N, C-alpha and C positions, 0 to 999 in steps of 0.2 A: 327624405331619402328614398331611393328605390328599395323595394324588398329584394331578398336573395332570390336567385332563380331556383326553380324546383329541381329535385334530383332526377337523374336520367332513369327512364323505365328499364326494367331488367331485361336481359336477353330472353328470347323465346327458347324453349327446349328443343332438342334435336328431334327431327322426324324419326319414326320407327322404320327400320330397314325394310326394303322389299324382300319378299320371300326368295325368289330366284329371279332377279330381274334388274330393271333399270335403276339408276340412282333415285333416291327419294326426291320429291319436289322440294324446292326451297321453302323455308318457313315464311309465314306471313310477317309483314312489318309489325313491330310493336305499336300498340295504341299510343296516342299522345297523352301524357299526363296532364292533369289540370294545371295550367300555368307552368308546368315543368317542361323539360326538354323531351323530344320524342323518344319512344323506346328504340332500342337497338333492333336491327332485323333478326328474325329467327335464324338459328343455325340450320344448314342444309341437312336433309335426311342422309343417313349413311347408305352407300350403294348396296345393292343386293349381292348375293354370293356368286352366282354363276352367270354366264352369258345368255342363258335362256331368258326370253322375255316373259315376264309374268306380272305379279302384282307390283305396282309402283309403291315406293315408300309413302307414308302419310306425311302431311304437312307438319312442320314444326308449330308449336303452340305460339300464340301471340305473346309478345313481351308484356310485362305488367305495366300498369300506369306509373308515370313518374309522380312523386309526391308534389303537392301544390307548393308554390313559392310562399315564403313568409311575407306578410304585409309590411310595407314600408313604415318607418317611424313617422308619427304625425308631426 
C-alpha cells in the first residue's frame, strides 16, 4: 500500500510592521517538507502606521518543513 502523505508545513510568521511606511513585504513561501505537502505561504507583513514612506516591513519567516510521509506497508 502507499504510505500516508506527510503533514503540511506550518505557516510562516507575520512580517514585522514598517516604522512609518508602506505595507510589509509578503512572507516567503514555506519550504517543501520531505515527502510532505508544501508549506503554506507566509502571512503578509502588517502595514506601517502613517502615510510617510519609510522602512518597509520585514519578510515573513519561511513556513516549517512538512513531516515526512510514513512508509507504505510491505
